C-alpha positions as CSV (number, residue, x, y, z in Angstrom):
1,M,90.0,91.9,78.1
2,S,86.2,91.5,79.9
3,T,84.3,93.1,82.5
4,G,84.6,91.3,85.4
5,F,81.0,90.7,85.7
6,L,80.5,87.5,83.5
7,P,77.4,85.8,84.6
8,L,78.0,82.8,82.3
9,E,81.6,81.8,83.5
10,G,81.4,78.4,83.9
11,V,78.8,77.4,81.2
12,R,79.7,75.3,77.9
13,V,77.8,76.3,74.8
14,V,78.4,73.5,72.3
15,D,77.6,75.7,69.0
16,V,77.1,73.7,65.4
17,T,75.6,76.6,63.6
18,S,77.4,79.0,60.4
19,S,76.5,81.9,58.7
20,L,75.5,84.9,60.9
21,A,72.2,84.5,63.2
22,G,73.7,81.1,65.4
23,P,77.3,82.5,65.7
24,Y,75.9,85.9,66.4
25,C,74.5,84.6,69.3
26,T,76.9,82.5,70.8
27,E,79.2,85.6,70.5
28,I,77.4,87.4,73.0
29,L,76.7,84.5,74.8
30,G,81.0,84.2,74.6
31,A,81.2,87.9,75.8
32,L,79.2,87.2,78.8
33,G,81.7,84.8,80.0
34,A,80.2,81.4,78.4
35,D,82.7,78.8,76.8
36,V,82.1,78.4,73.3
37,V,83.0,75.5,71.3
38,K,82.3,75.9,67.7
39,V,81.9,72.8,66.0
40,E,83.1,73.5,62.2
41,H,83.5,70.8,59.2
42,P,87.6,70.0,58.8
43,E,87.7,71.2,55.6
44,R,85.6,74.2,54.9
45,G,84.8,75.1,58.2
46,D,81.9,77.8,59.1
47,E,80.6,79.2,55.3
48,A,80.8,82.8,56.7
49,R,84.6,82.1,56.8
50,A,84.8,82.7,52.9
51,W,82.4,85.6,52.6
52,G,84.7,88.5,51.7
53,P,87.1,90.2,50.6
54,P,88.6,91.5,52.7
55,F,89.9,88.8,55.0
56,W,91.7,88.5,58.5
57,E,93.9,85.4,58.6
58,D,91.7,82.4,57.3
59,G,88.6,84.3,57.9
60,S,86.4,87.1,56.4
61,V,85.7,90.1,58.3
62,M,82.0,89.2,58.6
63,F,83.2,85.6,60.3
64,Y,86.0,87.9,62.3
65,A,83.2,90.0,63.5
66,A,80.7,87.5,64.7
67,N,82.9,84.6,66.1
68,L,84.8,86.1,68.9
69,N,85.0,84.7,72.3
70,K,85.1,81.1,71.1
71,R,87.1,78.1,70.5
72,S,87.2,76.0,67.5
73,L,86.8,72.2,67.0
74,A,87.2,71.3,63.5
75,L,84.5,67.8,63.5
76,D,82.9,65.7,60.6
77,V,79.9,65.0,62.9
78,K,78.5,62.7,60.6
79,R,81.6,60.5,61.1
80,G,82.6,62.1,64.5
81,V,78.8,62.0,66.2
82,E,80.2,60.3,69.3
83,I,82.7,62.9,69.9
84,L,79.9,65.6,69.8
85,L,77.9,63.7,72.0
86,R,80.6,63.2,74.5
87,L,80.8,66.8,74.2
88,V,77.3,67.8,74.7
89,D,77.2,65.1,78.0
90,R,79.0,68.3,79.9
91,A,77.2,71.3,78.1
92,E,74.8,73.6,79.0
93,V,73.6,74.6,75.8
94,F,73.5,73.3,72.4
95,L,73.0,75.0,69.1
96,Q,72.4,73.8,65.6
97,S,71.3,75.9,62.4
98,M,71.1,72.6,60.2
99,R,68.3,72.2,57.8
100,P,65.2,71.0,59.2
101,G,65.6,66.9,60.1
102,T,69.3,66.9,59.8
103,A,70.2,67.1,63.3
104,K,68.0,64.6,64.1
105,R,68.9,62.2,61.7
106,L,72.3,62.5,62.7
107,G,71.6,61.8,66.3
108,F,71.7,65.1,67.6
109,G,68.2,66.1,67.8
110,P,67.0,68.0,70.9
111,E,64.9,64.3,72.2
112,E,68.1,62.5,72.0
113,L,70.6,65.0,73.6
114,R,67.9,65.8,76.2
115,A,67.7,61.7,76.8
116,R,71.6,61.9,77.7
117,N,71.5,65.5,79.4
118,P,68.5,66.2,81.1
119,R,69.7,69.9,81.9
120,L,70.8,71.1,78.5
121,V,68.9,73.8,76.7
122,Y,68.7,73.0,73.1
123,C,68.7,76.2,70.4
124,D,67.2,75.4,67.3
125,I,67.8,78.4,64.3
126,G,66.0,77.9,61.5
127,A,64.8,79.5,58.5
128,F,61.1,79.7,58.5
129,G,60.4,78.0,61.6
130,R,59.4,74.6,62.8
131,K,56.3,74.0,61.2
132,G,54.0,75.3,58.2
133,P,54.3,74.8,54.8
134,L,57.7,76.4,54.2
135,S,59.2,74.7,57.3
136,D,61.8,72.4,55.2
137,R,62.8,75.5,53.1
138,P,66.5,77.0,54.0
139,G,66.9,81.0,54.1
140,Y,69.3,83.5,54.3
141,D,68.9,87.5,55.3
142,P,68.2,89.0,52.0
143,L,65.9,86.3,51.2
144,I,63.9,86.4,54.5
145,Q,63.9,90.3,53.7
146,A,62.4,89.6,50.9
147,F,59.4,87.4,51.7
148,G,59.0,88.4,55.4
149,G,58.0,91.9,54.1
150,L,60.8,94.3,55.0
151,I,62.1,94.6,51.5
152,S,58.4,96.2,50.2
153,V,58.4,99.1,52.9
154,T,61.9,100.1,52.5
155,G,63.0,102.1,49.6
156,E,62.3,105.0,47.7
157,P,58.6,105.5,46.9
158,K,58.3,104.8,43.2
159,G,62.1,103.3,43.1
160,P,62.2,99.3,43.6
161,G,62.2,97.8,46.9
162,V,65.6,97.8,48.3
163,R,67.0,95.4,51.3
164,V,68.4,96.7,54.4
165,G,72.0,97.7,54.6
166,A,72.7,95.4,57.1
167,S,71.9,91.8,58.3
168,V,69.0,93.0,60.7
169,V,67.0,89.7,60.1
170,D,70.4,87.3,61.0
171,Q,71.6,89.4,63.7
172,G,68.0,89.8,64.7
173,T,67.3,86.1,65.0
174,G,70.9,85.8,67.0
175,L,69.5,87.9,69.9
176,W,66.1,86.5,70.1
177,A,68.3,83.0,70.4
178,A,70.0,84.5,73.4
179,L,67.2,85.8,75.0
180,G,65.6,82.5,74.9
181,V,68.6,81.2,75.6
182,L,69.3,83.0,78.9
183,A,66.0,82.5,80.1
184,A,65.9,78.9,79.9
185,L,68.8,79.0,82.1
186,Y,67.7,81.4,84.2
187,G,64.5,78.7,84.2
188,G,66.9,76.0,85.4
189,E,65.2,73.3,83.3
190,G,66.4,71.5,79.9
191,R,64.1,73.0,77.1
192,T,64.4,73.8,73.5
193,V,64.3,76.9,72.4
194,D,62.8,78.0,68.7
195,V,63.8,81.1,66.6
196,S,64.1,81.4,62.8
197,L,64.7,84.1,60.3
198,F,61.4,84.1,59.2
199,E,59.9,84.9,62.5
200,T,62.6,87.7,63.3
201,A,61.5,89.5,60.0
202,V,57.7,89.5,61.0
203,G,58.7,90.6,64.5
204,L,60.7,93.7,63.0
205,L,57.6,95.0,61.2
206,P,54.8,95.5,64.4
207,Y,52.9,98.1,63.7
208,Q,52.8,98.1,59.9
209,T,51.4,94.7,60.0
210,T,49.1,95.8,62.4
211,A,47.7,98.5,60.5
212,Y,47.5,96.4,57.7
213,L,45.3,94.0,59.8
214,K,43.3,97.0,61.6
215,T,42.9,98.7,58.0
216,G,43.8,96.2,55.2
217,E,45.8,98.5,53.4
218,I,49.2,97.7,52.6
219,P,52.5,99.7,54.0
220,Q,54.3,101.1,51.3
221,R,57.5,102.7,50.7
222,H,58.3,106.1,52.4
223,G,62.1,106.4,51.4
224,T,63.6,107.8,54.7
225,A,60.1,109.2,56.2
226,F,58.7,107.5,59.2
227,P,55.2,106.7,57.8
228,L,53.2,107.7,61.1
229,I,55.1,111.5,61.9
230,A,55.6,114.2,59.9
231,P,58.1,116.1,59.1
232,Y,60.5,113.1,60.3
233,Q,62.6,112.2,57.4
234,V,66.6,113.0,55.8
235,F,66.8,116.7,54.3
236,R,69.1,118.2,51.5
237,A,70.8,121.3,53.3
238,R,73.8,122.9,51.7
239,G,76.9,120.6,51.5
240,G,74.9,118.0,52.9
241,E,72.2,115.7,54.6
242,L,70.2,115.5,57.8
243,M,67.5,113.8,59.7
244,I,65.3,116.3,61.3
245,V,62.5,114.5,63.9
246,A,59.5,116.9,64.7
247,G,57.5,114.8,66.5
248,N,54.8,116.5,68.1
249,D,53.0,119.6,67.1
250,G,55.5,121.5,69.6
251,L,58.4,120.7,68.0
252,F,57.3,121.1,64.5
253,R,56.3,125.0,65.4
254,R,59.9,125.3,66.6
255,L,61.2,123.9,63.9
256,C,59.5,126.4,61.7
257,T,60.6,129.5,64.0
258,A,64.0,128.2,63.7
259,L,63.9,127.9,59.8
260,D,62.4,131.4,59.6
261,L,59.0,129.6,58.3
262,P,56.5,131.5,60.3
263,E,53.8,130.7,57.6
264,L,54.4,126.8,57.7
265,A,53.6,127.1,61.9
266,S,50.6,129.2,61.1
267,D,49.4,127.3,57.8
268,P,46.4,125.1,58.7
269,R,47.4,123.0,56.7
270,F,50.0,121.4,58.9
271,A,48.5,122.2,61.8
272,T,48.3,118.8,63.0
273,N,50.4,115.3,62.6
274,P,47.4,113.7,60.9
275,D,47.2,116.9,59.0
276,R,51.3,116.9,57.8
277,I,51.1,113.3,57.3
278,R,48.3,113.8,54.1
279,R,50.3,116.7,53.1
280,R,54.0,115.0,53.7
281,D,55.3,115.8,49.9
282,E,54.5,119.2,49.6
283,L,55.5,119.9,53.2
284,A,58.9,118.2,52.7
285,G,59.0,120.3,49.7
286,L,58.6,123.6,51.2
287,I,61.2,122.7,54.3
288,E,64.1,121.4,51.8
289,K,63.4,124.8,49.2
290,R,64.3,126.8,53.1
291,L,67.3,124.4,53.6
292,R,68.9,124.1,50.3
293,R,70.3,127.9,51.0
294,L,71.5,127.1,54.6
295,P,74.6,125.0,54.8
296,V,73.8,122.0,57.1
297,G,76.1,123.2,59.6
298,D,74.2,126.3,60.5
299,V,71.1,124.1,60.2
300,L,72.5,121.7,63.0
301,D,73.2,124.4,64.8
302,R,69.8,126.3,65.0
303,L,67.6,123.4,65.6
304,E,70.0,122.0,68.4
305,R,69.3,125.5,69.8
306,A,65.7,125.2,69.8
307,G,65.7,121.7,71.0
308,V,64.6,119.9,67.6
309,P,66.0,116.7,67.0
310,A,68.4,116.2,64.4
311,A,71.6,114.6,63.0
312,P,74.0,114.6,60.3
313,V,73.7,111.7,57.7
314,N,77.1,110.1,58.7
315,D,79.1,107.6,56.7
316,V,80.5,104.1,58.6
317,G,83.9,106.0,58.7
318,Q,82.5,108.9,60.8
319,V,80.5,107.1,62.7
320,A,83.5,104.6,63.5
321,D,85.9,107.4,64.1
322,H,83.6,109.8,65.9
323,E,85.0,111.1,69.3
324,Q,81.0,109.6,70.9
325,T,82.2,105.9,70.0
326,A,85.8,106.2,71.2
327,A,83.8,108.0,74.8
328,L,81.9,104.7,74.4
329,S,84.7,102.2,74.0
330,L,82.5,100.9,70.9
331,V,85.7,99.8,68.9
332,Q,87.9,97.3,70.7
333,A,91.2,95.8,68.8
334,L,91.4,91.9,68.9
335,P,94.0,92.5,67.8
336,E,92.1,93.9,65.0
337,P,89.6,96.4,65.7
338,T,86.1,95.1,66.1
339,V,83.0,96.5,67.2
340,A,82.1,95.7,71.1
341,L,78.8,94.7,72.1
342,P,76.5,97.7,72.7
343,L,76.0,96.3,76.7
344,S,77.2,97.5,79.7
345,F,77.0,96.6,83.7
346,E,77.6,99.1,85.9
347,G,79.3,102.0,83.5
348,E,81.7,99.4,82.3
349,R,81.5,98.0,78.7
350,V,81.1,94.3,78.1
351,L,84.4,93.2,75.7
352,H,84.9,90.7,73.7
353,R,87.7,87.8,75.4
354,R,89.6,86.5,72.5
355,P,89.7,86.9,68.8
356,P,88.0,84.1,66.6
357,P,89.7,81.1,66.0
358,R,91.5,79.4,63.4
359,L,89.6,76.4,61.7
360,G,90.8,73.7,64.1
361,E,92.8,76.0,66.5
362,H,91.4,74.3,69.6
363,T,90.6,70.9,68.5
364,S,93.4,69.2,70.1
365,E,93.0,71.2,73.5
366,I,88.8,70.5,73.1
367,L,89.3,66.6,72.6
368,G,91.8,66.0,75.4
369,E,89.5,68.2,77.7
370,L,86.8,65.0,76.4
371,G,89.6,62.8,77.8
372,Y,91.1,61.4,74.1
373,A,94.9,60.6,74.3
374,G,97.3,62.0,72.1
375,D,97.4,58.8,69.7
376,E,93.9,58.8,69.1
377,I,93.5,61.8,68.3
378,E,96.3,61.9,65.8
379,R,94.4,58.8,64.2
380,M,91.3,60.7,63.9
381,N,93.2,63.7,62.4
382,A,94.7,61.5,59.7
383,Q,91.5,60.0,58.9
384,G,89.3,63.8,58.2
385,I,87.3,63.4,61.0
386,V,88.8,65.7,63.1
387,R,91.4,68.7,62.0
388,R,93.8,70.3,64.2
389,V,96.1,73.2,63.8
390,K,99.0,75.1,65.6
391,S,97.6,77.6,68.1
392,N,98.2,81.1,67.4
393,A,99.6,81.3,71.2
């Protein structure tokens, strides 16, 4: 299934990435119509296939969620580099996430490939960027969250740093890669697109880093609180938790009225947002003292009537099962349920077009498209250069 709008239909993408950042990028490109050929090692495949349980067929649910809309070519790129080069000759986009220097050493760096295919968009997805003292180091999302400063601002003020629960660095890098590829395709010339996990992490801290550059002060952890506005955090009411956002003085007064706390609205200690920031903990304690006496549903009703932004703290199951999620068609079965792209055109959801491939599922099909005869494919399969398996179809 897919929308009728497939702007990348006819674009072939050769994907030599693994883990999450690169695959997430090419999954997006595939949903937009590109023919994505996922090149995997013939024995172990993408390392994310083993990141579980839980599993679906021969891949983890993480692999499932990041590798929709692709065909799998199981190929040993060291011994079968000519196959890869023939594939690239017919492609518009090439992505790789190998350690720095590896692709060039194996014969498919950007200069080598664009000498053969001048129109090729080459995307290099790295850990620490293409230059600098750390450029040759590998990296994963949690490691870069630590090195890039995200963990330092995540968690409770007096507790240890905490990894952000979602893979924001990997997925953010995948999004930047997709944006760069689309821009290069729109430009109409062969270009090299460089993205890295570290650059994404720094890019996710724009106001914190800018504040440090301005004041020299190191941003701290604030739990669920937003450091620049108060009250703007999770509070506990009777029977549950909720996020309350009073982003200006008027909303703060409405909040106080809705919670029957008129004395806070008129207290000069809390008159402006800078005042409330300076006394954040004191103010939060006074608000929560009142909230603990009220059922969370009652609080949400009061704040909705008052026009104060608030939301319950839902778990993932509550989000997946929520009627708003269903109304937006955000869960898609293909055949297992997964999350559709958060993107629509003309009110129509962009849906994934096919489930993730089994390792080597499309090897014979792709090699046939490249002009290899059946006996050649059998020989390379016997030698372990490629791996072919019977299709699910």
